N, CA, C and O atoms as a GROMACS GRO file, in nm:
protein
  620
    1MET      N    1  14.389  12.236   7.756
    1MET     CA    2  14.367  12.226   7.900
    1MET      C    3  14.289  12.348   7.946
    1MET      O    4  14.301  12.455   7.888
    2GLU      N    5  14.209  12.333   8.050
    2GLU     CA    6  14.126  12.442   8.101
    2GLU      C    7  14.211  12.549   8.169
    2GLU      O    8  14.316  12.520   8.226
    3SER      N    9  14.164  12.672   8.161
    3SER     CA   10  14.228  12.780   8.236
    3SER      C   11  14.162  12.790   8.372
    3SER      O   12  14.064  12.720   8.399
    4LEU      N   13  14.216  12.876   8.458
    4LEU     CA   14  14.158  12.894   8.591
    4LEU      C   15  14.022  12.960   8.588
    4LEU      O   16  13.948  12.952   8.686
    5GLU      N   17  13.987  13.026   8.481
    5GLU     CA   18  13.862  13.101   8.476
    5GLU      C   19  13.755  13.026   8.397
    5GLU      O   20  13.673  13.089   8.330
    6THR      N   21  13.753  12.895   8.403
    6THR     CA   22  13.655  12.817   8.330
    6THR      C   23  13.528  12.801   8.411
    6THR      O   24  13.514  12.859   8.518
    7LYS      N   25  13.436  12.720   8.358
    7LYS     CA   26  13.307  12.695   8.420
    7LYS      C   27  13.321  12.673   8.571
    7LYS      O   28  13.399  12.590   8.616
    8GLY      N   29  13.244  12.750   8.647
    8GLY     CA   30  13.245  12.734   8.791
    8GLY      C   31  13.359  12.806   8.860
    8GLY      O   32  13.363  12.812   8.983
    9ASP      N   33  13.450  12.859   8.784
    9ASP     CA   34  13.562  12.935   8.840
    9ASP      C   35  13.644  12.851   8.938
    9ASP      O   36  13.630  12.866   9.060
   10ILE      N   37  13.727  12.766   8.887
   10ILE     CA   38  13.809  12.674   8.966
   10ILE      C   39  13.894  12.747   9.068
   10ILE      O   40  13.906  12.704   9.183
   11LYS      N   41  13.954  12.857   9.028
   11LYS     CA   42  14.041  12.932   9.121
   11LYS      C   43  13.963  12.980   9.243
   11LYS      O   44  14.011  12.967   9.356
   12SER      N   45  13.845  13.036   9.222
   12SER     CA   46  13.765  13.085   9.334
   12SER      C   47  13.719  12.971   9.424
   12SER      O   48  13.718  12.985   9.546
   13ALA      N   49  13.681  12.858   9.365
   13ALA     CA   50  13.640  12.742   9.444
   13ALA      C   51  13.757  12.692   9.528
   13ALA      O   52  13.741  12.660   9.646
   14PHE      N   53  13.874  12.686   9.468
   14PHE     CA   54  13.997  12.644   9.536
   14PHE      C   55  14.024  12.734   9.657
   14PHE      O   56  14.054  12.685   9.766
   15GLU      N   57  14.012  12.864   9.638
   15GLU     CA   58  14.036  12.959   9.747
   15GLU      C   59  13.928  12.949   9.855
   15GLU      O   60  13.958  12.962   9.973
   16LEU      N   61  13.802  12.926   9.815
   16LEU     CA   62  13.693  12.914   9.912
   16LEU      C   63  13.713  12.793  10.003
   16LEU      O   64  13.664  12.791  10.116
   17LEU      N   65  13.785  12.693   9.954
   17LEU     CA   66  13.813  12.572  10.034
   17LEU      C   67  13.946  12.581  10.108
   17LEU      O   68  13.994  12.480  10.161
   18GLY      N   69  14.007  12.698  10.111
   18GLY     CA   70  14.129  12.717  10.189
   18GLY      C   71  14.256  12.720  10.109
   18GLY      O   72  14.364  12.740  10.165
   19GLY      N   73  14.246  12.700   9.978
   19GLY     CA   74  14.365  12.706   9.894
   19GLY      C   75  14.466  12.598   9.926
   19GLY      O   76  14.435  12.497   9.988
   20GLU      N   77  14.587  12.622   9.883
   20GLU     CA   78  14.694  12.524   9.899
   20GLU      C   79  14.727  12.497  10.046
   20GLU      O   80  14.766  12.386  10.082
   21ARG      N   81  14.710  12.597  10.130
   21ARG     CA   82  14.741  12.582  10.273
   21ARG      C   83  14.654  12.475  10.338
   21ARG      O   84  14.703  12.396  10.419
   22ILE      N   85  14.525  12.472  10.305
   22ILE     CA   86  14.433  12.375  10.364
   22ILE      C   87  14.428  12.246  10.282
   22ILE      O   88  14.431  12.136  10.337
   23LEU      N   89  14.419  12.260  10.151
   23LEU     CA   90  14.403  12.142  10.065
   23LEU      C   91  14.532  12.064  10.043
   23LEU      O   92  14.528  11.948  10.002
   24LYS      N   93  14.646  12.126  10.070
   24LYS     CA   94  14.777  12.061  10.053
   24LYS      C   95  14.798  12.012   9.910
   24LYS      O   96  14.862  11.910   9.886
   25ALA      N   97  14.741  12.086   9.817
   25ALA     CA   98  14.756  12.053   9.675
   25ALA      C   99  14.736  12.180   9.594
   25ALA      O  100  14.672  12.275   9.638
   26ARG      N  101  14.792  12.179   9.475
   26ARG     CA  102  14.769  12.290   9.382
   26ARG      C  103  14.661  12.244   9.285
   26ARG      O  104  14.673  12.140   9.221
   27ILE      N  105  14.556  12.323   9.276
   27ILE     CA  106  14.446  12.289   9.186
   27ILE      C  107  14.437  12.401   9.083
   27ILE      O  108  14.393  12.512   9.111
   28ARG      N  109  14.481  12.367   8.961
   28ARG     CA  110  14.487  12.466   8.854
   28ARG      C  111  14.383  12.440   8.745
   28ARG      O  112  14.354  12.529   8.665
   29ASN      N  113  14.328  12.320   8.742
   29ASN     CA  114  14.235  12.284   8.634
   29ASN      C  115  14.142  12.173   8.681
   29ASN      O  116  14.153  12.125   8.794
   30ALA      N  117  14.052  12.132   8.595
   30ALA     CA  118  13.953  12.031   8.630
   30ALA      C  119  14.016  11.897   8.666
   30ALA      O  120  13.964  11.825   8.751
   31MET      N  121  14.126  11.861   8.603
   31MET     CA  122  14.191  11.733   8.634
   31MET      C  123  14.251  11.735   8.774
   31MET      O  124  14.242  11.636   8.847
   32ASP      N  125  14.312  11.847   8.812
   32ASP     CA  126  14.364  11.860   8.948
   32ASP      C  127  14.250  11.850   9.050
   32ASP      O  128  14.264  11.786   9.154
   33ALA      N  129  14.137  11.915   9.018
   33ALA     CA  130  14.021  11.910   9.108
   33ALA      C  131  13.970  11.766   9.118
   33ALA      O  132  13.939  11.719   9.228
   34HIS      N  133  13.963  11.697   9.006
   34HIS     CA  134  13.919  11.557   9.005
   34HIS      C  135  14.007  11.472   9.097
   34HIS      O  136  13.957  11.393   9.177
   35ASP      N  137  14.138  11.489   9.084
   35ASP     CA  138  14.231  11.410   9.166
   35ASP      C  139  14.213  11.439   9.314
   35ASP      O  140  14.214  11.347   9.396
   36ALA      N  141  14.195  11.566   9.350
   36ALA     CA  142  14.175  11.602   9.491
   36ALA      C  143  14.044  11.544   9.544
   36ALA      O  144  14.039  11.496   9.657
   37ILE      N  145  13.941  11.547   9.462
   37ILE     CA  146  13.810  11.494   9.502
   37ILE      C  147  13.816  11.344   9.521
   37ILE      O  148  13.764  11.292   9.620
   38THR      N  149  13.879  11.272   9.428
   38THR     CA  150  13.884  11.126   9.441
   38THR      C  151  13.974  11.081   9.555
   38THR      O  152  13.956  10.972   9.609
   39HIS      N  153  14.069  11.165   9.593
   39HIS     CA  154  14.152  11.137   9.710
   39HIS      C  155  14.073  11.162   9.838
   39HIS      O  156  14.102  11.104   9.943
   40GLY      N  157  13.973  11.248   9.829
   40GLY     CA  158  13.891  11.286   9.945
   40GLY      C  159  13.943  11.415  10.005
   40GLY      O  160  14.057  11.421  10.052
   41LEU      N  161  13.861  11.519  10.003
   41LEU     CA  162  13.901  11.646  10.063
   41LEU      C  163  13.908  11.632  10.214
   41LEU      O  164  13.826  11.564  10.274
   42ASP      N  165  14.006  11.696  10.274
   42ASP     CA  166  14.017  11.698  10.420
   42ASP      C  167  13.898  11.774  10.477
   42ASP      O  168  13.854  11.874  10.418
   43THR      N  169  13.845  11.728  10.589
   43THR     CA  170  13.733  11.799  10.652
   43THR      C  171  13.768  11.943  10.684
   43THR      O  172  13.679  12.028  10.693
   44LYS      N  173  13.897  11.973  10.701
   44LYS     CA  174  13.940  12.111  10.728
   44LYS      C  175  13.896  12.205  10.616
   44LYS      O  176  13.863  12.320  10.641
   45ALA      N  177  13.896  12.156  10.492
   45ALA     CA  178  13.853  12.238  10.379
   45ALA      C  179  13.706  12.274  10.391
   45ALA      O  180  13.665  12.386  10.363
   46LEU      N  181  13.626  12.177  10.434
   46LEU     CA  182  13.483  12.203  10.452
   46LEU      C  183  13.460  12.300  10.567
   46LEU      O  184  13.378  12.391  10.555
   47PHE      N  185  13.530  12.281  10.679
   47PHE     CA  186  13.518  12.375  10.791
   47PHE      C  187  13.561  12.516  10.749
   47PHE      O  188  13.501  12.614  10.791
   48TYR      N  189  13.664  12.524  10.667
   48TYR     CA  190  13.710  12.655  10.618
   48TYR      C  191  13.600  12.722  10.538
   48TYR      O  192  13.573  12.841  10.554
   49MET      N  193  13.536  12.645  10.450
   49MET     CA  194  13.429  12.701  10.369
   49MET      C  195  13.309  12.741  10.455
   49MET      O  196  13.249  12.846  10.433
   50ILE      N  197  13.275  12.659  10.553
   50ILE     CA  198  13.163  12.690  10.643
   50ILE      C  199  13.190  12.822  10.716
   50ILE      O  200  13.098  12.901  10.736
   51SER      N  201  13.315  12.844  10.754
   51SER     CA  202  13.349  12.968  10.825
   51SER      C  203  13.335  13.091  10.735
   51SER      O  204  13.321  13.203  10.783
   52SER      N  205  13.340  13.070  10.604
   52SER     CA  206  13.327  13.180  10.508
   52SER      C  207  13.185  13.200  10.458
   52SER      O  208  13.149  13.310  10.415
   53VAL      N  209  13.104  13.095  10.462
   53VAL     CA  210  12.968  13.099  10.408
   53VAL      C  211  12.871  13.070  10.522
   53VAL      O  212  12.841  12.954  10.550
   54SER      N  213  12.822  13.174  10.586
   54SER     CA  214  12.739  13.156  10.706
   54SER      C  215  12.609  13.082  10.676
   54SER      O  216  12.552  13.020  10.767
   55LEU      N  217  12.561  13.086  10.554
   55LEU     CA  218  12.441  13.012  10.517
   55LEU      C  219  12.455  12.864  10.550
   55LEU      O  220  12.356  12.799  10.587
   56LEU      N  221  12.576  12.809  10.538
   56LEU     CA  222  12.598  12.667  10.564
   56LEU      C  223  12.582  12.630  10.711
   56LEU      O  224  12.569  12.512  10.745
   57GLU      N  225  12.582  12.731  10.799
   57GLU     CA  226  12.562  12.705  10.942
   57GLU      C  227  12.415  12.699  10.978
   57GLU      O  228  12.380  12.658  11.089
   58SER      N  229  12.327  12.741  10.887
   58SER     CA  230  12.184  12.741  10.917
   58SER      C  231  12.130  12.599  10.913
   58SER      O  232  12.188  12.509  10.852
   59HIS      N  233  12.018  12.582  10.979
   59HIS     CA  234  11.958  12.449  10.995
   59HIS      C  235  11.932  12.381  10.860
   59HIS      O  236  11.854  12.431  10.779
   60GLY      N  237  11.997  12.271  10.838
   60GLY     CA  238  11.972  12.189  10.721
   60GLY      C  239  12.044  12.228  10.594
   60GLY      O  240  12.050  12.148  10.501
   61ALA      N  241  12.099  12.348  10.586
   61ALA     CA  242  12.162  12.392  10.461
   61ALA      C  243  12.283  12.307  10.425
   61ALA      O  244  12.300  12.270  10.309
   62LEU      N  245  12.365  12.275  10.523
   62LEU     CA  246  12.484  12.194  10.497
   62LEU      C  247  12.444  12.054  10.451
   62LEU      O  248  12.504  11.998  10.359
   63GLN      N  249  12.344  11.998  10.516
   63GLN     CA  250  12.294  11.865  10.478
   63GLN      C  251  12.246  11.866  10.333
   63GLN      O  252  12.275  11.773  10.258
   64LYS      N  253  12.174  11.970  10.295
   64LYS     CA  254  12.123  11.979  10.157
   64LYS      C  255  12.238  11.997  10.057
   64LYS      O  256  12.241  11.931   9.953
   65ALA      N  257  12.330  12.085  10.090
   65ALA     CA  258  12.436  12.120   9.994
   65ALA      C  259  12.543  12.013   9.983
   65ALA      O  260  12.591  11.984   9.874
   66ILE      N  261  12.582  11.954  10.096
   66ILE     CA  262  12.698  11.864  10.098
   66ILE      C  263  12.660  11.719  10.128
   66ILE      O  264  12.731  11.627  10.087
   67GLY      N  265  12.550  11.699  10.199
   67GLY     CA  266  12.509  11.564  10.234
   67GLY      C  267  12.562  11.517  10.368
   67GLY      O  268  12.567  11.397  10.395
   68VAL      N  269  12.602  11.611  10.452
   68VAL     CA  270  12.649  11.579  10.587
   68VAL      C  271  12.599  11.688  10.680
   68VAL      O  272  12.594  11.806  10.643
   69SER      N  273  12.561  11.650  10.800
   69SER     CA  274  12.510  11.750  10.894
   69SER      C  275  12.625  11.820  10.966
   69SER      O  276  12.734  11.764  10.982
   70LEU      N  277  12.598  11.941  11.010
   70LEU     CA  278  12.697  12.017  11.086
   70LEU      C  279  12.730  11.943  11.215
   70LEU      O  280  12.846  11.942  11.258
   71ARG      N  281  12.631  11.882  11.276
   71ARG     CA  282  12.652  11.807  11.400
   71ARG      C  283  12.750  11.691  11.379
   71ARG      O  284  12.839  11.668  11.461
   72THR      N  285  12.734  11.619  11.271
   72THR     CA  286  12.826  11.509  11.240
   72THR      C  287  12.968  11.561  11.221
   72THR      O  288  13.063  11.502  11.273
   73LEU      N  289  12.982  11.670  11.148
   73LEU     CA  290  13.115  11.729  11.129
   73LEU      C  291  13.176  11.774  11.261
   73LEU      O  292  13.295  11.755  11.284
   74GLN      N  293  13.094  11.833  11.347
   74GLN     CA  294  13.144  11.880  11.476
   74GLN      C  295  13.190  11.763  11.563
   74GLN      O  296  13.288  11.775  11.636
   75ARG      N  297  13.120  11.650  11.555
   75ARG     CA  298  13.164  11.531  11.630
   75ARG      C  299  13.300  11.483  11.581
   75ARG      O  300  13.386  11.447  11.661
   76HIS      N  301  13.319  11.483  11.451
   76HIS     CA  302  13.449  11.442  11.396
   76HIS      C  303  13.559  11.538  11.439
   76HIS      O  304  13.670  11.495  11.470
   77LYS      N  305  13.528  11.666  11.439
   77LYS     CA  306  13.626  11.766  11.481
   77LYS      C  307  13.662  11.746  11.628
   77LYS      O  308  13.778  11.756  11.666
   78ALA      N  309  13.562  11.720  11.711
   78ALA     CA  310  13.584  11.701  11.855
   78ALA      C  311  13.666  11.576  11.883
   78ALA      O  312  13.743  11.572  11.980
   79SER      N  313  13.652  11.473  11.799
   79SER     CA  314  13.727  11.349  11.820
   79SER      C  315  13.872  11.363  11.777
   79SER      O  316  13.954  11.274  11.804
   80LYS      N  317  13.905  11.472  11.712
   80LYS     CA  318  14.041  11.503  11.666
   80LYS      C  319  14.095  11.401  11.566
   80LYS      O  320  14.216  11.395  11.541
   81ASN      N  321  14.006  11.322  11.508
   81ASN     CA  322  14.048  11.229  11.404
   81ASN      C  323  14.072  11.307  11.275
   81ASN      O  324  13.990  11.390  11.235
   82THR      N  325  14.182  11.278  11.210
   82THR     CA  326  14.203  11.335  11.078
   82THR      C  327  14.111  11.258  10.986
   82THR      O  328  14.120  11.136  10.976
   83ARG      N  329  14.024  11.328  10.921
   83ARG     CA  330  13.923  11.260  10.840
   83ARG      C  331  13.913  11.325  10.704
   83ARG      O  332  13.918  11.448  10.690
   84ARG      N  333  13.899  11.241  10.606
   84ARG     CA  334  13.874  11.288  10.471
   84ARG      C  335  13.726  11.264  10.440
   84ARG      O  336  13.666  11.168  10.487
   85LEU      N  337  13.672  11.353  10.360
   85LEU     CA  338  13.535  11.335  10.314
   85LEU      C  339  13.532  11.221  10.212
   85LEU      O  340  13.632  11.192  10.147
   86SER      N  341  13.416  11.158  10.200
   86SER     CA  342  13.400  11.056  10.096
   86SER      C  343  13.409  11.124   9.959
   86SER      O  344  13.405  11.246   9.949
   87ILE      N  345  13.421  11.043   9.856
   87ILE     CA  346  13.426  11.099   9.721
   87ILE      C  347  13.298  11.178   9.694
   87ILE      O  348  13.303  11.288   9.639
   88GLU      N  349  13.183  11.122   9.732
   88GLU     CA  350  13.054  11.191   9.711
   88GLU      C  351  13.050  11.324   9.786
   88GLU      O  352  13.012  11.426   9.729
   89GLN      N  353  13.089  11.322   9.913
   89GLN     CA  354  13.090  11.446   9.992
   89GLN      C  355  13.192  11.546   9.937
   89GLN      O  356  13.165  11.666   9.932
   90SER      N  357  13.307  11.496   9.896
   90SER     CA  358  13.410  11.583   9.837
   90SER      C  359  13.359  11.646   9.708
   90SER      O  360  13.379  11.766   9.684
   91SER      N  361  13.293  11.566   9.626
   91SER     CA  362  13.239  11.615   9.500
   91SER      C  363  13.133  11.722   9.525
   91SER      O  364  13.132  11.825   9.458
   92ARG      N  365  13.044  11.697   9.620
   92ARG     CA  366  12.939  11.795   9.651
   92ARG      C  367  12.998  11.921   9.715
   92ARG      O  368  12.949  12.031   9.692
   93THR      N  369  13.102  11.905   9.795
   93THR     CA  370  13.169  12.020   9.856
   93THR      C  371  13.231  12.106   9.746
   93THR      O  372  13.214  12.228   9.745
   94TRP      N  373  13.302  12.043   9.653
   94TRP     CA  374  13.364  12.115   9.542
   94TRP      C  375  13.258  12.183   9.456
   94TRP      O  376  13.273  12.298   9.417
   95ARG      N  377  13.150  12.110   9.426
   95ARG     CA  378  13.043  12.166   9.343
   95ARG      C  379  12.980  12.287   9.410
   95ARG      O  380  12.952  12.387   9.344
   96PHE      N  381  12.956  12.279   9.543
   96PHE     CA  382  12.901  12.394   9.614
   96PHE      C  383  12.997  12.512   9.604
   96PHE      O  384  12.954  12.625   9.580
   97ALA      N  385  13.126  12.486   9.623
   97ALA     CA  386  13.225  12.595   9.616
   97ALA      C  387  13.223  12.660   9.478
   97ALA      O  388  13.233  12.783   9.468
   98GLU      N  389  13.210  12.580   9.373
   98GLU     CA  390  13.202  12.637   9.238
   98GLU      C  391  13.076  12.720   9.219
   98GLU      O  392  13.081  12.831   9.167
   99ILE      N  393  12.962  12.666   9.262
   99ILE     CA  394  12.835  12.736   9.246
   99ILE      C  395  12.833  12.863   9.330
   99ILE      O  396  12.787  12.967   9.284
  100PHE      N  397  12.883  12.855   9.452
  100PHE     CA  398  12.885  12.974   9.537
  100PHE      C  399  12.976  13.081   9.476
  100PHE      O  400  12.942  13.199   9.476
  101SER      N  401  13.090  13.040   9.424
  101SER     CA  402  13.181  13.135   9.358
  101SER      C  403  13.115  13.201   9.238
  101SER      O  404  13.130  13.321   9.217
  102LEU      N  405  13.042  13.123   9.161
  102LEU     CA  406  12.968  13.178   9.047
  102LEU      C  407  12.860  13.275   9.096
  102LEU      O  408  12.843  13.382   9.038
  103ALA      N  409  12.788  13.237   9.201
  103ALA     CA  410  12.684  13.324   9.257
  103ALA      C  411  12.743  13.456   9.306
  103ALA      O  412  12.683  13.562   9.287
  104VAL      N  413  12.860  13.451   9.368
  104VAL     CA  414  12.926  13.574   9.414
  104VAL      C  415  12.959  13.663   9.294
  104VAL      O  416  12.936  13.784   9.298
  105ARG      N  417  13.012  13.602   9.189
  105ARG     CA  418  13.046  13.680   9.069
  105ARG      C  419  12.921  13.743   9.007
  105ARG      O  420  12.923  13.860   8.968
  106VAL      N  421  12.813  13.666   8.998
  106VAL     CA  422  12.691  13.715   8.935
  106VAL      C  423  12.617  13.816   9.022
  106VAL      O  424  12.568  13.917   8.972
  107MET      N  425  12.609  13.789   9.151
  107MET     CA  426  12.532  13.875   9.243
  107MET      C  427  12.612  13.994   9.296
  107MET      O  428  12.554  14.091   9.344
  108GLY      N  429  12.744  13.986   9.287
  108GLY     CA  430  12.826  14.101   9.323
  108GLY      C  431  12.891  14.098   9.460
  108GLY      O  432  12.984  14.174   9.486
  109SER      N  433  12.845  14.011   9.550
  109SER     CA  434  12.906  14.001   9.683
  109SER      C  435  12.869  13.868   9.747
  109SER      O  436  12.774  13.802   9.705
  110GLU      N  437  12.945  13.830   9.848
  110GLU     CA  438  12.915  13.706   9.920
  110GLU      C  439  12.780  13.715   9.990
  110GLU      O  440  12.703  13.619   9.990
  111GLU      N  441  12.750  13.831  10.048
  111GLU     CA  442  12.622  13.849  10.118
  111GLU      C  443  12.505  13.834  10.021
  111GLU      O  444  12.406  13.768  10.052
  112ALA      N  445  12.516  13.896   9.904
  112ALA     CA  446  12.409  13.887   9.805
  112ALA      C  447  12.396  13.743   9.753
  112ALA      O  448  12.284  13.697   9.728
  113ALA      N  449  12.507  13.674   9.737
  113ALA     CA  450  12.504  13.535   9.690
  113ALA      C  451  12.435  13.445   9.793
  113ALA      O  452  12.353  13.361   9.758
  114GLU      N  453  12.468  13.464   9.922
  114GLU     CA  454  12.404  13.384  10.027
  114GLU      C  455  12.254  13.410  10.031
  114GLU      O  456  12.175  13.317  10.044
  115ALA      N  457  12.215  13.537  10.021
  115ALA     CA  458  12.072  13.572  10.022
  115ALA      C  459  12.001  13.509   9.903
  115ALA      O  460  11.890  13.457   9.916
  116TRP      N  461  12.065  13.514   9.786
  116TRP     CA  462  12.004  13.457   9.666
  116TRP      C  463  11.986  13.306   9.679
  116TRP      O  464  11.882  13.252   9.641
  117LEU      N  465  12.085  13.238   9.732
  117LEU     CA  466  12.077  13.092   9.747
  117LEU      C  467  11.964  13.049   9.839
  117LEU      O  468  11.911  12.938   9.825
  118ASP      N  469  11.926  13.135   9.933
  118ASP     CA  470  11.827  13.098  10.034
  118ASP      C  471  11.689  13.158  10.006
  118ASP      O  472  11.603  13.158  10.094
  119LYS      N  473  11.668  13.208   9.885
  119LYS     CA  474  11.540  13.271   9.851
  119LYS      C  475  11.482  13.203   9.727
  119LYS      O  476  11.555  13.177   9.632
  120PRO      N  477  11.350  13.174   9.726
  120PRO     CA  478  11.290  13.112   9.607
  120PRO      C  479  11.318  13.196   9.482
  120PRO      O  480  11.310  13.318   9.483
  121ALA      N  481  11.350  13.126   9.374
  121ALA     CA  482  11.382  13.192   9.247
  121ALA      C  483  11.278  13.153   9.142
  121ALA      O  484  11.249  13.035   9.122
  122ILE      N  485  11.222  13.253   9.076
  122ILE     CA  486  11.119  13.229   8.975
  122ILE      C  487  11.172  13.134   8.866
  122ILE      O  488  11.100  13.043   8.824
  123GLY      N  489  11.294  13.155   8.822
  123GLY     CA  490  11.352  13.072   8.716
  123GLY      C  491  11.384  12.930   8.758
  123GLY      O  492  11.426  12.848   8.676
  124LEU      N  493  11.366  12.901   8.887
  124LEU     CA  494  11.388  12.765   8.939
  124LEU      C  495  11.256  12.711   8.997
  124LEU      O  496  11.256  12.642   9.098
  125SER      N  497  11.146  12.744   8.931
  125SER     CA  498  11.012  12.701   8.973
  125SER      C  499  10.982  12.740   9.117
  125SER      O  500  10.922  12.663   9.192
  126ASN      N  501  11.024  12.860   9.154
  126ASN     CA  502  11.004  12.914   9.290
  126ASN      C  503  11.064  12.826   9.400
  126ASN      O  504  11.012  12.821   9.511
  127ARG      N  505  11.171  12.759   9.368
  127ARG     CA  506  11.244  12.680   9.468
  127ARG      C  507  11.368  12.757   9.511
  127ARG      O  508  11.422  12.837   9.434
  128LYS      N  509  11.412  12.731   9.634
  128LYS     CA  510  11.536  12.791   9.682
  128LYS      C  511  11.653  12.718   9.616
  128LYS      O  512  11.657  12.595   9.615
  129PRO      N  513  11.748  12.792   9.561
  129PRO     CA  514  11.864  12.727   9.501
  129PRO      C  515  11.935  12.630   9.597
  129PRO      O  516  11.978  12.523   9.555
  130ILE      N  517  11.948  12.666   9.725
  130ILE     CA  518  12.016  12.578   9.822
  130ILE      C  519  11.946  12.443   9.831
  130ILE      O  520  12.012  12.341   9.851
  131ASP      N  521  11.813  12.441   9.816
  131ASP     CA  522  11.738  12.315   9.824
  131ASP      C  523  11.764  12.226   9.704
  131ASP      O  524  11.751  12.104   9.714
  132LEU      N  525  11.798  12.285   9.592
  132LEU     CA  526  11.820  12.208   9.469
  132LEU      C  527  11.958  12.143   9.464
  132LEU      O  528  11.984  12.058   9.379
  133LEU      N  529  12.047  12.182   9.555
  133LEU     CA  530  12.183  12.129   9.551
  133LEU      C  531  12.194  11.986   9.602
  133LEU      O  532  12.303  11.929   9.605
  134GLN      N  533  12.081  11.928   9.643
  134GLN     CA  534  12.082  11.789   9.691
  134GLN      C  535  12.113  11.689   9.580
  134GLN      O  536  12.161  11.579   9.607
  135THR      N  537  12.086  11.728   9.456
  135THR     CA  538  12.110  11.638   9.343
  135THR      C  539  12.198  11.705   9.238
  135THR      O  540  12.206  11.828   9.232
  136SER      N  541  12.263  11.624   9.157
  136SER     CA  542  12.346  11.682   9.051
  136SER      C  543  12.258  11.754   8.948
  136SER      O  544  12.300  11.855   8.893
  137ALA      N  545  12.137  11.702   8.922
  137ALA     CA  546  12.047  11.769   8.828
  137ALA      C  547  12.004  11.905   8.882
  137ALA      O  548  11.999  12.003   8.807
  138GLY      N  549  11.974  11.912   9.010
  138GLY     CA  550  11.936  12.039   9.072
  138GLY      C  551  12.051  12.137   9.071
  138GLY      O  552  12.032  12.255   9.042
  139ALA      N  553  12.171  12.089   9.104
  139ALA     CA  554  12.290  12.176   9.104
  139ALA      C  555  12.316  12.230   8.964
  139ALA      O  556  12.352  12.346   8.947
  140GLU      N  557  12.297  12.145   8.864
  140GLU     CA  558  12.315  12.189   8.725
  140GLU      C  559  12.212  12.296   8.689
  140GLU      O  560  12.245  12.393   8.620
  141ALA      N  561  12.087  12.279   8.734
  141ALA     CA  562  11.983  12.379   8.708
  141ALA      C  563  12.019  12.513   8.772
  141ALA      O  564  12.000  12.618   8.711
  142VAL      N  565  12.072  12.510   8.893
  142VAL     CA  566  12.113  12.633   8.962
  142VAL      C  567  12.227  12.700   8.886
  142VAL      O  568  12.225  12.821   8.864
  143GLU      N  569  12.325  12.621   8.846
  143GLU     CA  570  12.439  12.676   8.772
  143GLU      C  571  12.395  12.736   8.638
  143GLU      O  572  12.440  12.844   8.600
  144GLU      N  573  12.306  12.667   8.568
  144GLU     CA  574  12.256  12.719   8.440
  144GLU      C  575  12.177  12.848   8.460
  144GLU      O  576  12.190  12.941   8.381
  145TYR      N  577  12.097  12.854   8.567
  145TYR     CA  578  12.018  12.974   8.594
  145TYR      C  579  12.110  13.092   8.626
  145TYR      O  580  12.087  13.203   8.579
  146LEU      N  581  12.213  13.068   8.705
  146LEU     CA  582  12.309  13.174   8.735
  146LEU      C  583  12.376  13.225   8.607
  146LEU      O  584  12.397  13.345   8.591
  147THR      N  585  12.409  13.134   8.519
  147THR     CA  586  12.471  13.173   8.392
  147THR      C  587  12.375  13.256   8.308
  147THR      O  588  12.416  13.354   8.246
  148ARG      N  589  12.247  13.218   8.307
  148ARG     CA  590  12.147  13.298   8.235
  148ARG      C  591  12.136  13.438   8.294
  148ARG      O  592  12.128  13.536   8.221
  149ILE      N  593  12.135  13.447   8.427
  149ILE     CA  594  12.129  13.578   8.492
  149ILE      C  595  12.252  13.660   8.453
  149ILE      O  596  12.241  13.779   8.421
  150GLU      N  597  12.369  13.596   8.457
  150GLU     CA  598  12.494  13.666   8.424
  150GLU      C  599  12.489  13.727   8.284
  150GLU      O  600  12.541  13.836   8.261
  151TYR      N  601  12.427  13.655   8.192
  151TYR     CA  602  12.421  13.703   8.054
  151TYR      C  603  12.291  13.775   8.020
  151TYR      O  604  12.267  13.808   7.904
  152GLY      N  605  12.208  13.800   8.122
  152GLY     CA  606  12.087  13.878   8.101
  152GLY      C  607  11.971  13.803   8.040
  152GLY      O  608  11.880  13.864   7.985
  153VAL      N  609  11.973  13.669   8.047
  153VAL     CA  610  11.866  13.586   7.993
  153VAL      C  611  11.795  13.521   8.112
  153VAL      O  612  11.843  13.422   8.166
  154TYR      N  613  11.682  13.577   8.153
  154TYR     CA  614  11.614  13.530   8.274
  154TYR      C  615  11.515  13.418   8.250
  154TYR      O  616  11.487  13.342   8.342
  155ALA      N  617  11.462  13.405   8.130
  155ALA     CA  618  11.358  13.305   8.103
  155ALA      C  619  11.414  13.170   8.072
  155ALA      O  620  11.339  13.076   8.047
   0.00000   0.00000   0.00000
């Protein structure tokens, strides 16, 4: 079974989404994460992450990373409906949390990780990492590039 310090850093992603207090579940490994995602993450977890990652409040970043606009989320919050994200939105939310956690570890701080995500990267064909998160292939490329940076392999 996976430990908490596996690919994408499950523990950090869990905490970025509000931990047990917000998610109402214990996520210790990939199977726990899978179960939470297929159940649908509560929108509160996404709002919690947005409050921690200011980049997601910028124009279009949330739409690119998660597939939902900030305006749509704000309407749901205003209606006071308890809402769960779709499986796709939950999966993209979790994936962003993993990638952001990895970026923080590699770049050294949340501020540096946010700046890196919003700046064209040579190793990503001069594309902004945040723009690549629209697809699973792009997200995988970002994650692989971060891993190369972490281990000192830039090419």
